Structures are given as structure tokens and as C-alpha cells.
PAPAKOL-88073 format. One record per atom (N, C-alpha, C): residue in one letter; atom name; x, y, z. Coordinates in pm, whole numbers, always signed. Example, Ala and Ser with C-alpha at 12.3 -4.5 7.8 and 13.67 -1.06 7.14 Angstrom:
+---------+-------+--------+--------+--------+
| residuo | atomo |      u |      v |      w |
+---------+-------+--------+--------+--------+
|       A |     N |  +1319 |   -569 |   +780 |
|       A |    CA |  +1230 |   -450 |   +780 |
|       A |     C |  +1320 |   -330 |   +780 |
|       S |     N |  +1285 |   -225 |   +708 |
|       S |    CA |  +1367 |   -106 |   +714 |
|       S |     C |  +1290 |     +3 |   +787 |
+---------+-------+--------+--------+--------+
This chain:
+---------+-------+--------+--------+--------+
| residuo | atomo |      u |      v |      w |
+---------+-------+--------+--------+--------+
|       X |     N |  +3691 | +10811 |  +3153 |
|       X |    CA |  +3852 | +10843 |  +3136 |
|       X |     C |  +3858 | +10986 |  +3058 |
|       X |     N |  +3956 | +11070 |  +3094 |
|       X |    CA |  +3981 | +11174 |  +3010 |
|       X |     C |  +4115 | +11170 |  +2973 |
|       X |     N |  +4141 | +11174 |  +2838 |
|       X |    CA |  +4279 | +11177 |  +2778 |
|       X |     C |  +4299 | +11319 |  +2753 |
|       X |     N |  +4409 | +11392 |  +2811 |
|       X |    CA |  +4432 | +11536 |  +2813 |
|       X |     C |  +4580 | +11567 |  +2763 |
|       X |     N |  +4597 | +11645 |  +2689 |
|       X |    CA |  +4725 | +11694 |  +2643 |
|       X |     C |  +4739 | +11831 |  +2594 |
|       X |     N |  +4865 | +11897 |  +2603 |
|       X |    CA |  +4884 | +12041 |  +2547 |
|       X |     C |  +4932 | +12028 |  +2385 |
|       X |     N |  +4932 | +11896 |  +2341 |
|       X |    CA |  +4956 | +11875 |  +2200 |
|       X |     C |  +4832 | +11819 |  +2148 |
|       X |     N |  +4740 | +11900 |  +2092 |
|       X |    CA |  +4616 | +11860 |  +2055 |
|       X |     C |  +4628 | +11753 |  +1918 |
|       X |     N |  +4729 | +11778 |  +1847 |
|       X |    CA |  +4743 | +11681 |  +1742 |
|       X |     C |  +4751 | +11516 |  +1770 |
|       X |     N |  +4827 | +11522 |  +1898 |
|       X |    CA |  +4849 | +11380 |  +1953 |
|       X |     C |  +4705 | +11324 |  +2001 |
|       X |     N |  +4613 | +11402 |  +2025 |
|       X |    CA |  +4483 | +11355 |  +2065 |
|       X |     C |  +4387 | +11287 |  +1964 |
|       X |     N |  +4412 | +11326 |  +1838 |
|       X |    CA |  +4356 | +11279 |  +1721 |
|       X |     C |  +4320 | +11109 |  +1722 |
|       X |     N |  +4425 | +11029 |  +1734 |
|       X |    CA |  +4381 | +10890 |  +1725 |
|       X |     C |  +4293 | +10849 |  +1851 |
|       X |     N |  +4292 | +10920 |  +1946 |
|       X |    CA |  +4235 | +10882 |  +2073 |
|       X |     C |  +4075 | +10928 |  +2066 |
|       X |     N |  +4074 | +11038 |  +2007 |
|       X |    CA |  +3940 | +11091 |  +1964 |
|       X |     C |  +3872 | +11007 |  +1860 |
|       X |     N |  +3942 | +10969 |  +1758 |
|       X |    CA |  +3874 | +10891 |  +1636 |
|       X |     C |  +3850 | +10750 |  +1707 |
|       X |     N |  +3912 | +10710 |  +1813 |
|       X |    CA |  +3865 | +10579 |  +1873 |
|       X |     C |  +3775 | +10572 |  +1968 |
|       X |     N |  +3701 | +10706 |  +1995 |
|       X |    CA |  +3594 | +10708 |  +2081 |
|       X |     C |  +3624 | +10773 |  +2231 |
|       X |     N |  +3744 | +10797 |  +2253 |
|       X |    CA |  +3784 | +10845 |  +2372 |
|       X |     C |  +3746 | +10994 |  +2392 |
|       X |     N |  +3715 | +11042 |  +2524 |
|       X |    CA |  +3701 | +11167 |  +2557 |
|       X |     C |  +3823 | +11243 |  +2567 |
|       X |     N |  +3859 | +11346 |  +2499 |
|       X |    CA |  +3990 | +11410 |  +2505 |
|       X |     C |  +3968 | +11560 |  +2532 |
|       X |     N |  +4079 | +11602 |  +2593 |
|       X |    CA |  +4078 | +11728 |  +2627 |
|       X |     C |  +4204 | +11830 |  +2603 |
|       X |     N |  +4192 | +11925 |  +2567 |
|       X |    CA |  +4313 | +12016 |  +2531 |
|       X |     C |  +4358 | +12091 |  +2664 |
|       X |     N |  +4488 | +12073 |  +2690 |
|       X |    CA |  +4531 | +12147 |  +2823 |
|       X |     C |  +4579 | +12280 |  +2777 |
|       X |     N |  +4492 | +12380 |  +2820 |
|       X |    CA |  +4515 | +12517 |  +2785 |
|       X |     C |  +4632 | +12580 |  +2865 |
|       X |     N |  +4738 | +12635 |  +2816 |
|       X |    CA |  +4849 | +12681 |  +2890 |
|       X |     C |  +4816 | +12779 |  +2996 |
|       X |     N |  +4911 | +12814 |  +3094 |
|       X |    CA |  +4889 | +12900 |  +3202 |
|       X |     C |  +4946 | +13042 |  +3137 |
|       X |     N |  +4832 | +13106 |  +3075 |
|       X |    CA |  +4889 | +13241 |  +3031 |
|       X |     C |  +4879 | +13352 |  +3135 |
|       X |     N |  +4977 | +13442 |  +3117 |
|       X |    CA |  +4986 | +13557 |  +3216 |
|       X |     C |  +4876 | +13654 |  +3196 |
|       X |     N |  +4845 | +13727 |  +3281 |
|       X |    CA |  +4748 | +13835 |  +3271 |
|       X |     C |  +4777 | +13940 |  +3147 |
|       X |     N |  +4916 | +13968 |  +3135 |
|       X |    CA |  +4967 | +14035 |  +3033 |
|       X |     C |  +4936 | +13977 |  +2894 |
|       X |     N |  +4964 | +13844 |  +2892 |
|       X |    CA |  +4927 | +13784 |  +2761 |
|       X |     C |  +4789 | +13779 |  +2725 |
|       X |     N |  +4693 | +13763 |  +2823 |
|       X |    CA |  +4567 | +13770 |  +2808 |
|       X |     C |  +4504 | +13899 |  +2765 |
|       X |     N |  +4580 | +13992 |  +2790 |
|       X |    CA |  +4536 | +14136 |  +2756 |
|       X |     C |  +4612 | +14158 |  +2616 |
|       X |     N |  +4742 | +14140 |  +2587 |
|       X |    CA |  +4805 | +14181 |  +2484 |
|       X |     C |  +4795 | +14090 |  +2352 |
|       X |     N |  +4764 | +13948 |  +2397 |
|       X |    CA |  +4761 | +13861 |  +2279 |
|       X |     C |  +4628 | +13788 |  +2287 |
|       X |     N |  +4512 | +13854 |  +2332 |
|       X |    CA |  +4396 | +13797 |  +2337 |
|       X |     C |  +4329 | +13731 |  +2205 |
|       X |     N |  +4346 | +13817 |  +2102 |
|       X |    CA |  +4287 | +13794 |  +1983 |
|       X |     C |  +4361 | +13655 |  +1923 |
|       X |     N |  +4495 | +13658 |  +1948 |
|       X |    CA |  +4573 | +13557 |  +1896 |
|       X |     C |  +4560 | +13430 |  +1977 |
|       X |     N |  +4526 | +13433 |  +2103 |
|       X |    CA |  +4512 | +13311 |  +2176 |
|       X |     C |  +4378 | +13244 |  +2146 |
|       X |     N |  +4278 | +13351 |  +2128 |
|       X |    CA |  +4141 | +13291 |  +2085 |
|       X |     C |  +4150 | +13227 |  +1972 |
|       X |     N |  +4221 | +13277 |  +1860 |
|       X |    CA |  +4217 | +13219 |  +1735 |
|       X |     C |  +4285 | +13091 |  +1732 |
|       X |     N |  +4406 | +13090 |  +1812 |
|       X |    CA |  +4460 | +12960 |  +1830 |
|       X |     C |  +4376 | +12839 |  +1889 |
|       X |     N |  +4296 | +12871 |  +1987 |
|       X |    CA |  +4223 | +12785 |  +2060 |
|       X |     C |  +4113 | +12748 |  +1963 |
|       X |     N |  +4058 | +12842 |  +1907 |
|       X |    CA |  +3950 | +12794 |  +1789 |
|       X |     C |  +3991 | +12705 |  +1687 |
|       X |     N |  +4135 | +12728 |  +1647 |
|       X |    CA |  +4188 | +12644 |  +1562 |
|       X |     C |  +4179 | +12488 |  +1599 |
|       X |     N |  +4212 | +12489 |  +1734 |
|       X |    CA |  +4225 | +12370 |  +1789 |
|       X |     C |  +4095 | +12291 |  +1808 |
|       X |     N |  +3989 | +12378 |  +1836 |
|       X |    CA |  +3868 | +12325 |  +1853 |
|       X |     C |  +3803 | +12270 |  +1709 |
|       X |     N |  +3853 | +12352 |  +1628 |
|       X |    CA |  +3795 | +12296 |  +1474 |
|       X |     C |  +3864 | +12172 |  +1432 |
|       X |     N |  +3979 | +12155 |  +1483 |
|       X |    CA |  +4051 | +12034 |  +1444 |
|       X |     C |  +3972 | +11903 |  +1452 |
|       X |     N |  +3862 | +11912 |  +1553 |
|       X |    CA |  +3797 | +11796 |  +1590 |
|       X |     C |  +3862 | +11690 |  +1662 |
|       X |     N |  +3986 | +11718 |  +1714 |
|       X |    CA |  +4057 | +11641 |  +1793 |
|       X |     C |  +4024 | +11645 |  +1952 |
|       X |     N |  +3936 | +11725 |  +1986 |
|       X |    CA |  +3911 | +11741 |  +2127 |
|       X |     C |  +3754 | +11732 |  +2166 |
|       X |     N |  +3729 | +11698 |  +2290 |
|       X |    CA |  +3594 | +11706 |  +2329 |
|       X |     C |  +3572 | +11821 |  +2434 |
|       X |     N |  +3681 | +11866 |  +2484 |
|       X |    CA |  +3667 | +11960 |  +2608 |
|       X |     C |  +3803 | +12069 |  +2600 |
|       X |     N |  +3797 | +12162 |  +2667 |
|       X |    CA |  +3907 | +12240 |  +2696 |
|       X |     C |  +3931 | +12233 |  +2876 |
|       X |     N |  +4062 | +12204 |  +2887 |
|       X |    CA |  +4095 | +12194 |  +3032 |
|       X |     C |  +4194 | +12319 |  +3075 |
|       X |     N |  +4171 | +12376 |  +3185 |
|       X |    CA |  +4227 | +12496 |  +3220 |
|       X |     C |  +4225 | +12525 |  +3374 |
|       X |     N |  +4329 | +12604 |  +3417 |
|       X |    CA |  +4333 | +12643 |  +3568 |
|       X |     C |  +4203 | +12731 |  +3575 |
|       X |     N |  +4150 | +12740 |  +3682 |
|       X |    CA |  +4027 | +12821 |  +3715 |
|       X |     C |  +4049 | +12961 |  +3701 |
|       X |     N |  +4163 | +13031 |  +3724 |
|       X |    CA |  +4176 | +13179 |  +3707 |
|       X |     C |  +4141 | +13191 |  +3569 |
|       X |     N |  +4143 | +13114 |  +3470 |
|       X |    CA |  +4117 | +13136 |  +3335 |
|       X |     C |  +3979 | +13118 |  +3310 |
|       X |     N |  +3886 | +13096 |  +3393 |
|       X |    CA |  +3742 | +13063 |  +3362 |
|       X |     C |  +3677 | +13184 |  +3303 |
|       X |     N |  +3698 | +13319 |  +3346 |
|       X |    CA |  +3610 | +13405 |  +3278 |
|       X |     C |  +3684 | +13440 |  +3136 |
|       X |     N |  +3805 | +13435 |  +3122 |
|       X |    CA |  +3863 | +13450 |  +2994 |
|       X |     C |  +3793 | +13351 |  +2911 |
|       X |     N |  +3779 | +13232 |  +2923 |
|       X |    CA |  +3734 | +13129 |  +2842 |
|       X |     C |  +3583 | +13133 |  +2825 |
|       X |     N |  +3508 | +13192 |  +2921 |
|       X |    CA |  +3374 | +13197 |  +2882 |
|       X |     C |  +3351 | +13345 |  +2802 |
|       X |     N |  +3445 | +13443 |  +2818 |
|       X |    CA |  +3410 | +13553 |  +2753 |
|       X |     C |  +3454 | +13544 |  +2608 |
|       X |     N |  +3563 | +13448 |  +2564 |
|       X |    CA |  +3605 | +13410 |  +2450 |
|       X |     C |  +3502 | +13358 |  +2355 |
|       X |     N |  +3421 | +13280 |  +2436 |
|       X |    CA |  +3310 | +13210 |  +2365 |
|       X |     C |  +3364 | +13123 |  +2245 |
|       X |     N |  +3441 | +13012 |  +2283 |
|       X |    CA |  +3476 | +12929 |  +2189 |
|       X |     C |  +3367 | +12844 |  +2136 |
|       X |     N |  +3315 | +12880 |  +2035 |
|       X |    CA |  +3191 | +12817 |  +1988 |
|       X |     C |  +3184 | +12802 |  +1827 |
|       X |     N |  +3286 | +12756 |  +1768 |
|       X |    CA |  +3294 | +12758 |  +1623 |
|       X |     C |  +3361 | +12622 |  +1584 |
|       X |     N |  +3291 | +12541 |  +1510 |
|       X |    CA |  +3345 | +12432 |  +1463 |
|       X |     C |  +3404 | +12456 |  +1324 |
|       X |     N |  +3454 | +12352 |  +1271 |
|       X |    CA |  +3539 | +12375 |  +1141 |
|       X |     C |  +3418 | +12404 |  +1014 |
|       X |     N |  +3307 | +12379 |  +1027 |
|       X |    CA |  +3210 | +12404 |   +947 |
|       X |     C |  +3136 | +12548 |   +963 |
|       X |     N |  +3188 | +12619 |  +1058 |
|       X |    CA |  +3133 | +12736 |  +1107 |
|       X |     C |  +3013 | +12729 |  +1175 |
|       X |     N |  +2981 | +12625 |  +1242 |
|       X |    CA |  +2872 | +12612 |  +1316 |
|       X |     C |  +2904 | +12642 |  +1460 |
|       X |     N |  +2812 | +12684 |  +1532 |
|       X |    CA |  +2833 | +12695 |  +1692 |
|       X |     C |  +2817 | +12578 |  +1756 |
|       X |     N |  +2903 | +12554 |  +1860 |
|       X |    CA |  +2913 | +12446 |  +1930 |
|       X |     C |  +2958 | +12489 |  +2064 |
|       X |     N |  +2906 | +12403 |  +2166 |
|       X |    CA |  +2926 | +12440 |  +2311 |
|       X |     C |  +3037 | +12330 |  +2345 |
|       X |     N |  +3182 | +12364 |  +2357 |
|       X |    CA |  +3264 | +12270 |  +2402 |
|       X |     C |  +3275 | +12265 |  +2552 |
|       X |     N |  +3283 | +12133 |  +2598 |
|       X |    CA |  +3289 | +12116 |  +2719 |
|       X |     C |  +3409 | +12175 |  +2797 |
|       X |     N |  +3392 | +12210 |  +2914 |
|       X |    CA |  +3504 | +12293 |  +3003 |
|       X |     C |  +3527 | +12192 |  +3137 |
|       X |     N |  +3667 | +12181 |  +3131 |
|       X |    CA |  +3707 | +12119 |  +3264 |
|       X |     C |  +3818 | +12210 |  +3323 |
|       X |     N |  +3787 | +12215 |  +3462 |
|       X |    CA |  +3893 | +12317 |  +3517 |
|       X |     C |  +3927 | +12262 |  +3670 |
|       X |     N |  +4033 | +12310 |  +3707 |
|       X |    CA |  +4081 | +12288 |  +3839 |
|       X |     C |  +4099 | +12386 |  +3938 |
|       X |     N |  +4057 | +12391 |  +4063 |
|       X |    CA |  +4064 | +12489 |  +4145 |
|       X |     C |  +4116 | +12418 |  +4270 |
|       X |     N |  +4235 | +12348 |  +4270 |
|       X |    CA |  +4267 | +12270 |  +4381 |
|       X |     C |  +4302 | +12333 |  +4498 |
|       X |     N |  +4337 | +12463 |  +4503 |
|       X |    CA |  +4353 | +12548 |  +4615 |
|       X |     C |  +4229 | +12562 |  +4704 |
|       X |     N |  +4119 | +12538 |  +4666 |
|       X |    CA |  +3997 | +12535 |  +4737 |
|       X |     C |  +3926 | +12407 |  +4753 |
|       X |     N |  +3849 | +12379 |  +4843 |
|       X |    CA |  +3786 | +12261 |  +4863 |
|       X |     C |  +3638 | +12266 |  +4801 |
|       X |     N |  +3554 | +12155 |  +4809 |
|       X |    CA |  +3435 | +12146 |  +4752 |
|       X |     C |  +3343 | +12267 |  +4791 |
|       X |     N |  +3328 | +12290 |  +4934 |
|       X |    CA |  +3263 | +12391 |  +4967 |
|       X |     C |  +3279 | +12529 |  +4921 |
|       X |     N |  +3405 | +12560 |  +4898 |
|       X |    CA |  +3431 | +12677 |  +4819 |
|       X |     C |  +3404 | +12686 |  +4665 |
|       X |     N |  +3445 | +12579 |  +4609 |
|       X |    CA |  +3425 | +12552 |  +4467 |
|       X |     C |  +3255 | +12541 |  +4435 |
|       X |     N |  +3179 | +12501 |  +4531 |
|       X |    CA |  +3043 | +12478 |  +4514 |
|       X |     C |  +2971 | +12626 |  +4514 |
|       X |     N |  +3041 | +12726 |  +4560 |
|       X |    CA |  +2976 | +12858 |  +4563 |
|       X |     C |  +3043 | +12932 |  +4446 |
|       X |     N |  +3103 | +12882 |  +4355 |
|       X |    CA |  +3157 | +12963 |  +4230 |
|       X |     C |  +3058 | +12952 |  +4119 |
|       X |     N |  +3065 | +13062 |  +4014 |
|       X |    CA |  +2969 | +13048 |  +3906 |
|       X |     C |  +3000 | +12942 |  +3825 |
|       X |     N |  +3118 | +12873 |  +3807 |
|       X |    CA |  +3151 | +12780 |  +3730 |
|       X |     C |  +3093 | +12638 |  +3772 |
|       X |     N |  +3062 | +12642 |  +3921 |
|       X |    CA |  +3001 | +12516 |  +3956 |
|       X |     C |  +2864 | +12512 |  +3909 |
|       X |     N |  +2793 | +12627 |  +3868 |
|       X |    CA |  +2648 | +12612 |  +3817 |
|       X |     C |  +2641 | +12634 |  +3676 |
|       X |     N |  +2757 | +12634 |  +3613 |
|       X |    CA |  +2780 | +12660 |  +3464 |
|       X |     C |  +2751 | +12518 |  +3407 |
|       X |     N |  +2637 | +12486 |  +3306 |
|       X |    CA |  +2612 | +12355 |  +3261 |
|       X |     C |  +2733 | +12324 |  +3163 |
|       X |     N |  +2817 | +12416 |  +3114 |
|       X |    CA |  +2927 | +12393 |  +3021 |
|       X |     C |  +3039 | +12316 |  +3101 |
|       X |     N |  +3059 | +12345 |  +3217 |
|       X |    CA |  +3173 | +12282 |  +3300 |
|       X |     C |  +3124 | +12162 |  +3343 |
|       X |     N |  +3190 | +12058 |  +3324 |
|       X |    CA |  +3171 | +11928 |  +3335 |
|       X |     C |  +3246 | +11877 |  +3454 |
|       X |     N |  +3374 | +11940 |  +3492 |
|       X |    CA |  +3454 | +11905 |  +3592 |
|       X |     C |  +3514 | +12008 |  +3656 |
|       X |     N |  +3520 | +12006 |  +3791 |
|       X |    CA |  +3595 | +12114 |  +3870 |
|       X |     C |  +3689 | +12002 |  +3966 |
|       X |     N |  +3807 | +12005 |  +3949 |
|       X |    CA |  +3893 | +11929 |  +4032 |
|       X |     C |  +3927 | +12020 |  +4164 |
|       X |     N |  +3894 | +11976 |  +4275 |
|       X |    CA |  +3912 | +12064 |  +4403 |
|       X |     C |  +4014 | +11983 |  +4484 |
|       X |     N |  +4068 | +12063 |  +4574 |
|       X |    CA |  +4165 | +12012 |  +4663 |
|       X |     C |  +4095 | +11949 |  +4801 |
|       X |     N |  +4174 | +11856 |  +4855 |
|       X |    CA |  +4129 | +11807 |  +4984 |
|       X |     C |  +4251 | +11770 |  +5061 |
|       X |     N |  +4283 | +11841 |  +5163 |
|       X |    CA |  +4386 | +11815 |  +5253 |
|       X |     C |  +4366 | +11716 |  +5367 |
|       X |     N |  +4444 | +11625 |  +5386 |
|       X |    CA |  +4446 | +11536 |  +5479 |
|       X |     C |  +4572 | +11480 |  +5530 |
|       X |     N |  +4602 | +11512 |  +5649 |
|       X |    CA |  +4742 | +11448 |  +5685 |
|       X |     C |  +4861 | +11485 |  +5592 |
|       X |     N |  +4854 | +11602 |  +5527 |
|       X |    CA |  +4972 | +11653 |  +5453 |
|       X |     C |  +4974 | +11608 |  +5323 |
|       X |     N |  +4876 | +11530 |  +5257 |
|       X |    CA |  +4860 | +11493 |  +5127 |
|       X |     C |  +4724 | +11517 |  +5055 |
|       X |     N |  +4720 | +11511 |  +4920 |
|       X |    CA |  +4587 | +11526 |  +4864 |
|       X |     C |  +4543 | +11403 |  +4814 |
+---------+-------+--------+--------+--------+
């Protein structure tokens, strides 16, 4: 079970109780990723340093940004590899299995779409 929220403070009691928690990274625009890159990276590093999360969850289009940002700093200044969870539901398993994220050991989950009779 994964407990996910965009409010990382609310994840603290779950993490302390041993649950696997994930911070839901907002849908940033390309403009924000360019103009506010350092601010976004600092905010996410602060969230990682809180110790409230086990992973970052994000839309697949943010994969390159997340990997380039190298969120690997804990509150003691040590490097850590935080788990990554992503969704690429517009594509099926076959398409997702050919992405670089599929072969990235840091990526633990890729949610994929599956169409059948009008529902997923």
C-alpha cells in the first residue's frame, strides 16, 4: 500500500507508523520548470529532508526534470536515493516498457493505462 499526498506534513504519522509514503509532486508547467527550477528543487529537497516520505510521485513528463535535479540529500546532508513513482497512463505496458524509466532502478512504479470497453 502506498499512502500519497501533496501535503507532505500529513504523511508524518503514516511514515512513523511504518507505512510507505509518497509526496505527490504538482503538475509544473514547462515555464515553471525553467524559471523556478532552483526554487522547485529546494522545496522538494526540503520535503525529502522532512523524513515524512519514502518516494516522490509524479506525472511521467516530469521524469527528466526529477532525474536531472538529483534529489539526493537527507537532513544530515547525506546522499540518498529516494524511490520514484510515476504514471504514464496514456500509454500501455508495451510502450512504457520501452522507456528509460522502465529500466531505471530508482523507479519502483509506473502506472500504465489499459483500455477495455471504454474504461480503465
